[in-house]
N, C-alpha and C positions, 0 to 999 in steps of 0.2 A: 733405232726406233724413234720416230719423230714425236715431237711434243703435241699434245692436244691443241686443237685450234680454238675451241670455244671455252671461255670461262663461264662457270655456272654462278659464281659468287666472287666478291672481292672483299678484302679486309684491309685496314690500313690506319694511318694516323696523320697523313699529310706529308710525311717524310719517307714512309715505308708503305709499299703497296703489294699485297699478296693476292694472287689469282688462284682460285680453288675450283677443282672440277666437281661434277655432280656427285662423285663418290668420295669427296673429301680430300683428294690429293692436292697438295700445295705444288702447283706446277710452275709457278713463276713467283719470284720475290725480288722487288726492286728497292734499293736503298743506296745512297742517302737522298736521292730524288725519286719521284714516283715513276720515272721512265728509264732510269739508268743508274748504275749497272744492274743487270739481272744476274742473280747469284746461284740459282738452283738449276741443276741439270736433272737430278732425280732425288726424291726424298720419300722413303717408304717406311711405314711402321708395321711390324709384324707381331702376331700373337701366337703362342704355342704352348703345348703341354710338355713340360720338361721331362716327363716320364714316358713320352711317346716320341721316338726319333722321327725327324723330318715332318713334323706336324704343323710347321709354321704356315700361317695364312696372312696375306697382306691385307690391311684394313681397306685400302682403296682399289684393290685389283681383284676382288672376288665376285662371284655370282651370288650376291647377298640381297636382302631386302634393305634398301636405303631410303632414308628420308632426310631432308635438309631444309633448314629455315633459320632466319635471323631471330634472335630474341627481340621481341617487339620494341620498337623505339630505339634500337641500338644497331651498331655494326658488329655485334658479337654473333658469330655463326655457329650453329650446331648441326652436326652430321651424325646420324644414327645408323648403325649397321647391325643386323642380326646375323651372326656367323654360326650357321647351323652345324658345321663340322666340329666345332669346339663347344657348342651350346653356350655361346656368349652373346650378350647384347652390349655393344660398345658405343658410348656417346663421346664424340670428339667435339670439343669446344675450342674455337679459334678466335683470337682477337689480337689487335696491336695496342700496346699501352700508349695512351695519349701523349705523354711528354717524355717518353724514353724510347730509344731505338730497340724495342723488344717486341717480338711476336710470341704470344703465349698459346700453347696447345695442350689442352687437358683431356685425359682419357679417363672416363668412368666405365669400368668393366664389370658387368654383372654376370654371374653364373646362372643361366636360366635352364640348366639341365638337371638331371637326377643324380649325377655323380660329381664328386669333387674333382678339381683340376689343380695341378701344380703349375701356376701361371708364370710364363716367361714373356717378356716384352723386349723387342729389339727394334732399333732404328738404324737404317743404312742411308747414307747421304753422299751425294756426289755433286761437287760444285761445277758450274760452268767454267771452262778453261780453254786455253789454246797454247800453242807452243811458245808464243812470244810473251805470255803472261801466265806462267805455270802456277796452277793451283796446288797448294801444299796443305798438309793436315798433320795435326799433332794431338796427343792426349795429354791434358794438363792434370797432373795428379792433385795439385793443390785445389783446383776448381772442380775436380771430378767431371771434366767436360771434354768433349770433342771440339777442336778448334780448327776451322778452315781459314786460310789466309792467303792473300796475294796482294802485292803492292801495298796500297793503303786501305785495304778492305779486310777486316778481321771479324769473324763471327763464330760464336760458340753455341753448341747444343748442350744444354745442361738440364738437370732434372732435380726434383725435390726428393728423389729416391737415390740411394747409393748405387753406383755402377758396379755390376757384377763382373762384366768382361768388356773388353774393347778390342778394336782391330783397325789398323791403318793399311789401306790398300789390300792387295791380294784377294780381290773379288769379295768385298764385304757383304754384298747383297746375297750372294750364295751362302756365305758364312752364317748370316742371320737366318736364312731359310733352313739351314741345317741345325740351327739352335746352339751353335758353339763358336766363339770368337777366339783367335789365337793370342792376341795381346803381346806379341813378340817385340815389335818395335813401337815406340811411343811417338815417333816423329818420322816423317818421310815426305819425299817429293811426289806425293800422290794426291789426286783431287778427291779421293773418297775415303770413307771410314765408317765405322759402325760402333754402336753401344748396345749393351744387353743388360737387362735388369731382371732380378728374380723377385716376384711379388708374393711368393709363398703359396701355401695351399689355400684354395678358395672353396668353401663349402657351397652346396646348392643354395641358391637364393641370396648368397652373400656377394659383396662388391669390393673391388679394389680401385684406388685412384692413383694416377701418376701424371705429373705435370712436366711438360717440356718447355724450356725457354730458349728461344733463338735470339741471341743478343749480339748486336752489331756495334762496332767502334772502328776508329781510324788507326789505332795502334794497339799493341799487345797490353801495355800497362793500363790504358784507359778501359780496355775490354775487361781486364781482371777486376778493376775497381767497380765497373757497372755490374758485372756478374755477381760479385759478392753482395752488392746492394740489393739486387733483384731477388736473390735467394733468401736474404734476410727479411724482405718485405713479404714474400709468399703469395700464393695464388689468390686466396680469398680477398686480400686487400687490393691486389691488382685488378681483379674482376670487379669489385665494387667501385673502385676509382674509375674504371673504364665505363661502366654502366652509368655512373653519375655524370660523367663527361658528356655522353650522348644525350642523356636526359636534359642536362643544362643547355646543350646546343639547340635542341628542338624547342626548348622553352623560349628562346630568343627569336624564334621564327614566327611568321604570321600563321595564325591558326586558320585552317580551312575545313569547314563543315558543309559538305555538299548534300548530305542526306544519303549518299551512296557510299557504303563502307569500303567497297573495292577501290573507288576513286580516291577516297581519303587515305587509304593505305598506300596506294601508288604515290600519292603526293608526298607523304612522309618518307617513303623509301627513296624517292628522288632527292629530297633534301639531304638525307644521309649519304647518298651516293655522291652528290655534288661536293660534299666536304672531302671525300676520299680522292676525288679527281682534281682537287685544288692543292697545289704544292705549298706547304706552309713556309718553306724557306724562300721561294721566289715569287709566289703569287700566280704563276702560270696555271692555266686550266687544261688538263689533258682531255683530248677529244674522246678517247676510249682506251682501256687497258688491253685492247685487242692486238695480238701479235701473231704473225705467221712468219717464223724465222726464215723459211725457204721460199716465201712468196708464191706458194702453190695455189692459194685460194684468194688472196687479197694483197693489197699493197701496204698494209699496216695502217693503224689509226692512232698509235700511241705517240702523238705529237700535239702541239698546240697551234691551231689556226686562229689568228687574231680576229678574223671575221666571225668564227664560231663563238669565240670568247665574247664578242660584242653582243651577241644574241643571248648567250648563256647568262651574262651579267644582268640582262634585262629581267630574266626569270629570277635570278638571285635577289635583285632589288625588290621585285614584287613580293618575294617571300620574306623580306626583312633582313637579308644577308648582305647589306650594303658594304660591310667591311671587307668581305671577300672580293667584291667587285672593285673596290678602291685599290686593293693590293694588286689585282690583275692589271689595272690601268697604270699603276706605278711601274710594274714590270714591262708593260707595253712601251712606255716612254724610254726605258733603258735599252730596249732591244731594237728600236727604230733604226733603220739604215741611215747613215749620214747623208745620203742623197734625199731623204725625206719620205721614202715609201716603206712599207712593211713587206717582208718576204712572204712567200706562199705559206710556209709553216716553220715551226721552231721546235727545238728540243726544249725541255723544261728549264734548262739552265740559261736559255736565251740565245744559244748558238743556232745558226741557220740549219734546218733539217734538210734531208734530201728532198728535192722538188723538181717539178717539170718546167717551171718558169714563173714569170710574174703573173699574178692575178690582181688586177688593179682594183677590183671590188674590195679586197682586203683593206687597202688604205682608206677607201671611202667609208667602209663599214666601221672601222675603229673610231673615226671622227664622229660618226653618228652615235656610236656607243658612248663616247665620252659625254656628249651633250645629254643623252638620255639618262646617264648616271647622275648628272648634275640636277636634272629635273626631280630626281628622287631625294637627293641629299641636301639640295639647296645650299651648298657650301662653296662660296666663291673661291676660297683658298685652293680647292681642287682644280678649278679652272685655271687659276694662276700657275699651278704646278705643271699642267699639261699644255699651256698656251705655246711655249716655244716649240713643242713637238707638232702642235696643230699648225702653226705658221709654216714650219718646214714642210709639212705634208702638203699644204695648199700650194706652196711654190712648186713642188714636184708635180702635183696634179695639173696645175695650169700649164706647165711645160709639156705635159703628156697629151695635150689635145691635138687631134688631127686637124690640120689647117683646112683641108678640103671638106670634111664632113661635119666638123664642129663637135665630134664625138671623141671619147677617149681612144687613144691609139690601140691597135690590136694587142690583146693579152689573152691568157687562158681563161676559159669560161669557168663558172662556179663549180662544174663537175670535173674540171681539169682534163677535158677531152679534146678541145680544139682551140686554136688561136683565132681571134676575130674581134670585131667590134660588136659586143653583145648588149642586149637590152638590159639584162640584170646588172652587168658591170657599169653601164651608163647610169642607171638609176642609183647605184651605190655611190658613184662619184658625185652625182647631184646632191644626194642626201648628205654626203660628207661636206661639200661646200656650204650647204645651208646650215649645217650644224656649226661649222667654223664661223660663219657669219653671226650666228646667235651667240656663240662664245665671245666673239669680238665685241658685240654690242653690250653684252652683260658686263664685260670687263672695262667698257668705256674706251675701247681702242678706236681712234679716229680713222677716217678714210685716208688722211694724210699720212698717218703712221703706217698704215697698211701698205701704201704705195712706196713709202720710203723703205719699208721692209721688203720691197720687190715682189709683193704679192697683191693682186687685186682680186678679191673674191667675186665669183660669178654667182649671182643669186637669181 
């Protein structure tokens, strides 16, 4: 079964990015960068009556009444499902902790029926794996946790409730559906496993809560340390810390009051989304968390285009988020090709991503973006940091001029559809040259210095 193509919502913290379907399924989870690697193949939560055989229903795969929304002013997501067959209303709350590599998933389960229920909860998980990088799973009795691991990626599923049963491999999804796990082997070379909890008898109108923590680390020992820390801190503190983080983030942004409530809400949601799309470790900006693994509907957009970044940073600056813009340009300088140009697109870590070929407007646009950023921050030290990259880019652009037409040589157009000498590409190069000239003038670089540097800016 293929993965869903469209994400309905995203959660994250700048190092972790989770993609959630409209029914609350966590369909993709990236860490330690927001584009790689992707860890989840399938993750389902089931609810059942322990007194009724084969009564399990999956939270995200039923024909239920669903509603989904962010808590206002945050990236904390709530998905509500009314499960008629069990007479349950389940609220799933998802968020990533700001300063730790932890995704929190809280279930509040209310009995809305007329009869009591002996409530069982199960989670089955399968990690993305392949034969050259085998995914393995174990149950850690000390942590009371299911741990997936491969190479230098370790992540645990742990709860604030004691685990009743566990299972490694042997079709754990079916085992959860049947409401009974075997728990025979506590470790195995299997990419999947399951946990089961007994939440006891729930009277009509009463509620039970269970919190799952998905905790990531680079090795087993640090995973254990972080897991113990998170369990000791607890859900309430983590929720409040996360909510306060997003409140503080928005407080530093420019306030926009248009008089149109819908427009103002879209503006705030855009600011919150921008933060999730900016990698806190590198500064790169993800175009979109959209992924189609088999390329059946699109060519993917989970990359960083520096041209897009130049325009996104203009929006960030207008919103008062200049520090995010600055970090992006620091990243841009680091990833510039030694020949002076910028490639079509990049992975978040700065490596060149799959591409069709050179788009010369990328190089022109990033120079334009650097100058535009300076006009907001008025910080000459920023120009001093980027100047070597600017000079190198101008040298490349000057050598990329068609001697017959005086235009930039053929490259791919902005839509990556055809090679040629395009109007937009030409305009971007001109804007880049003009921006570089402005930077040189601001820095007091003389014409003689430019010529000695083997670059003569065309204004």
